[in-house]
N, C-alpha and C positions, 0 to 999 in steps of 0.2 A: 504493500500499500504506499502511496505517496505521503511524505511528511505533511503534517498540519501546517498551513500557512496563514499569516495574518490577513486583515481586511485589505491592506494596500497590495499584498501580493495576490490575493484572490482577484482583485480588480485587473491587475496587470496580466495574470494568467488568462482571465476571460477575454481581455482586449487582444492579447497576442493570438489566441486561438481563433477569435472571430476574424482578425485581420488576415491570418494565413488562410482561412477558409474562403473569405469573400473578396479579399483584396481591396476593400474600401475602408476609409477612415471610420473609426468606431465611436459612436456617441454614448453618452451616460445611459440613456434609456435602453439602448441595445444591451449594454452590460448588465444593467439591473435585471433585464428579462432573462439573461443567460446564466446568472449566478446561482449557485445552489443555496447560498445564504441570502436571505432577503435583505434588500437595502434600497432606499428610495433613490431616484435619479439625483436629487439634491446632494445626498451623501456621497454618491458615486462621483459627482462633479468635484466635490472637495478632495476626495482622495486621488482623483486624476490630476488636480492642480499640484498636489504633493508629489506625484510621480513625475510630473513635468519638471518641477524644480530639481528633482533628483537626476534629471537627464535620461529617464527611462522611456518616456514617450515624447511625442512632439506633434504640433499641428502642422500639416502640410500647407494649409493656407487659411485665411481669415474665416471664422464662423464654420469651421469644419469639425469633424470628429478628430480623434487622435490616432496616431500609428506608432508602433514601437521604434526606438532607436536601436542602433547595434548593441548599446549597453543593455537595453531592455530585453532584447533577444538573448544576450549572454546570460542574464539572470534567469530568464525562463528556461533556457537549455540546461543550465547548471543545477537549478534548484526545483524546478516544477515539472519537468518532463517525465512522463511515465512511458517507458519503452515497451511495446508490446512484441511478442514473437512474430516473425513474418508469417504471412498467410501460407497454408500448406500448398496452395497452388503455385505460389511464387517460389517456394523451396523446390518444388518439383521442376519448374521450369528452369531454374539455375542449375540444378543437378543434371538435367538432360542436355543442357548446352555446353557445360564445362566437363566434357567427357576426357578421361585421361589418355585415350588413344590419339588425341590431337597433338600437333606440334605446340611448343611453347608459344610461338607467335600467333597461331591460330587461337589458342586459349586466351591470349591477351585481347585479341580482337573480339572474341565472343563475350569476354567479361566486360568490356567497354560498352558493347551493344546491349547486353542484358541489363547493365546498370541504367543506361539511357531508357530502355524500354519500360522497366519496372518503375522508374521514378519520374519519367516524363521530363527529365533534365539532361544535362550533358554528363556522359560517362567518360572518365579519363583513366587510362592504365598505363603505367610505365612499363616498358619492355624489360624483361628480366635482366639482370646485369650480366648473366651468363650468355645472353644472346646479343649483347651489344658488341660493336666493332672494337675489339681490343688490339692495340698496336703490337706487332711482333717485330717489324722492321720497316724502315722508310729510307728511300733513296731519292735524291733530287739530281736531275740532269738538265743542263742548260739547253734551250733551244734557241731558234732565231729570235732576234728582238727581245722583248721582255717576257718571253714565255719560258715556263719551266715544266718538264715532265716529271710528275710525282709517281713513284712506284710504292704502293703500300702493301704490305703483307700483314693480314688481319687474322685474328682468331687462330685457328690451327693451320689452315692451308690457303685461305682465300687471298687472292692476289687481285689488286685493282690498280689501274693506271688512270691518272688524271692529268689534264693540262691546265695549268693556272697562268694568269697574266699578272706580273708584278709591277710595282711602281718604277723600278729601274732594272737594268740588266745586271745579273749576278754572275760572278765568275764560277768556274767549276770548283775551285778550292773553297770559295765561301759556302757553296751548297754542300759540299762534303762535310765541312765543319758543322753546319746547321744539322745535317742528318745525324752526325755522330753524337751531337749534343742531345737530340731528341731520343735516339736509340738507347743512349746510357741512362737518361733520366726518367723516361716514361715508358719503359718496356711493360707491357701488360695493362696499361691504363686505357680507358675507353676514349675514343677520339674527342668526343664533346667535352669531357672533363679536362683533357689536355688543352684544348682550344680556350676554354673558359679560364683556366689558370694562367695561360700566357697573356690573354687579353686583359686580365685583372692586373697582372705585373706591369703590363704596359701603361695602364691608366695610373698605377700608383708611383711609378718610378721611371717614367719615359725619359726625362732629361738626363738621367745617370746611366742609361743603358749603353753598353759598348756595341760596336758594329756587329759582333756575333749575334748578340741577343736581338738586335733590330732585324737581322736577317732571319733568325729563327722565327720571331713572331710574325713577320709578314708572310713567309712561305707556309708556316704551320696554320695560321688562321685561316688561310684559303684552303689548304690541303686537307684540314681535318674537319671541314664542315660536314654535317650530317650526310650520310650516304642515303641510298634509296631506303634503307630501313630506318624508320623514325625511332626516336627515343621514347615516344609515347604515342598511344592511339586514342583518338578522340572521337566520340560518337554522340549524335544528338544535339549538335549545336543549334539546330533550327528549333529545338524545344524552347530556346531562350528568347524567341521572338516576343513572347508575351512581355518581357521585361521592357520592351521599347515603350510601352504605355507609361512607365514610371521614369525611365532614364532618357528617352529620346533616341532616335535612330542613330545619331552621331556617336553617342556613347556605346550603343550596341555594335556599331561597325568597328569601333576600336577593340572591343571584346572579341569579336569574330577574327579580327586580324591578329590578336594575340593567340587565339587557338591555332591559326594558320602558321605563324612563326614559331610558336611553341617555346620560345626562350624564356619568357616570363613564366609560362605555365610550368616548364620544367624546374625553374627556380623555386616556384611555390611548392611543387611536388617533392623536390629535394629536401625542403624544410621539414618534411614529414617523415623522412626515411628513418630517423633515429628515435622515433616515438612508438611506444607499444600501444596497441589497441586503436580505438577510435580517436581521431583528433578533429576538432571542428575550429575553423576560422570564420569569423563573421565580420564582414565589412573590412574595415581598415585593419583588422588583426592580421591579415595576410602579409601586409608590408608591401604590397604591390598595388599601386594607384588604380591599375586597370580593373582590379577586382574589389574596389571599395564598395560597390553596391551588390556584391555576391556573397554567398556563403559557400564553403567548402567542407564537405564531410569526407574524411579519408581514413584509410587503414592500410598498414603494411601487409604484405603477403610473402610467403617464402617457405623454406624448410625449417625444421626444428633448430637447425644450427646457423641458418643464414637468412637475412632479409634480402629478397630478390628484388622487391620494387614496392610501389605504392599504387593503389587504386583510389579513385575518388568520384564523387558526384559534386558538380558545380551547378549552382542555380541561384535564383534571387534569394535575398535574406529572408523573405517570407515563405520559404520552403517548409513543407510539413516534416519537421525534424523527426518526429516520433515514427514516421514511415521510412524515411531515408536512412537513418542510423542503422536499424536492423538490416536493411538491404545491403549496405555497404559491408556490415560485419559478416553477413552471410556469404556475399560473393567473394570476399577476401579468403574466408576459410575453405570454401569450395575450390577456389582457384589454387590455394596452397596444396590442397589435397590432390588436385589433378596433376600437379607439377612434381609430386613425389617421385623420386627414382624408383623404377621397377614397375610403375603403374601403367 
């Protein structure tokens, strides 16, 4: 049973639940009608004024009802939410789609789609670490003009050849030095993490870099861009079109661009890798401005010994948390089971 809560929390709980259900600002009369403990609209208005002073609810415009703030959602999620077990039909659907005879990448795609289908929001799943492109060896060969041939040996035996165009012409000796540096320092690392590390170093210490490091950063930042295999799979972005009513199409377009580029999305998912169980970011808690009007419910997945990745549902802050949380937890557990060796 949920813990007993005081009058102010009862009002907040009723307001959040009503707003999640209807998507419209909630007035005192609607709350009075929905509360299990009787209270007059006048009493409710006084309590709502207190909640507004505490920053838990706000008025979207003059003479309207109230809507929850991110702080209000956080209090609701942390102290008032009753999580029910997922419906049997949903459990059966997840089990049937996450079959252990599928490849890891097929399982990731299915997990993303099933999260989207069962929550009507965006489902995001990071590709398992073991299936990312890990560096075994790299070579750079100068071509005519400012072009460089990149030979990448990835994972166990995969070989890729890429041609990049650089800002200036590099000599063979410069490129050999750059390759030696990368092979010595980043053997076994996945390409995106190498690229992110080098770009971060460039931003923090660009003026003090020697010519070797400048060469390394330019050729590696282009050579190690994500290959055809994405670092995460996103499904159901179109489910977020309803958010345009509250945020405007321009904000929604920026969000869709973020899904397409995946850089900020991966940064947000990476923040969840070291957390056990369900983790919830509401609004600005994510630390990424593009997701200020969104909530993310995530969980890690993997084996008993190793976290392989993160899966999540992304949607508006007024998402039905009591339904989304158990679906994320269920999908993470079933994906982990399907990925177990020998299955």
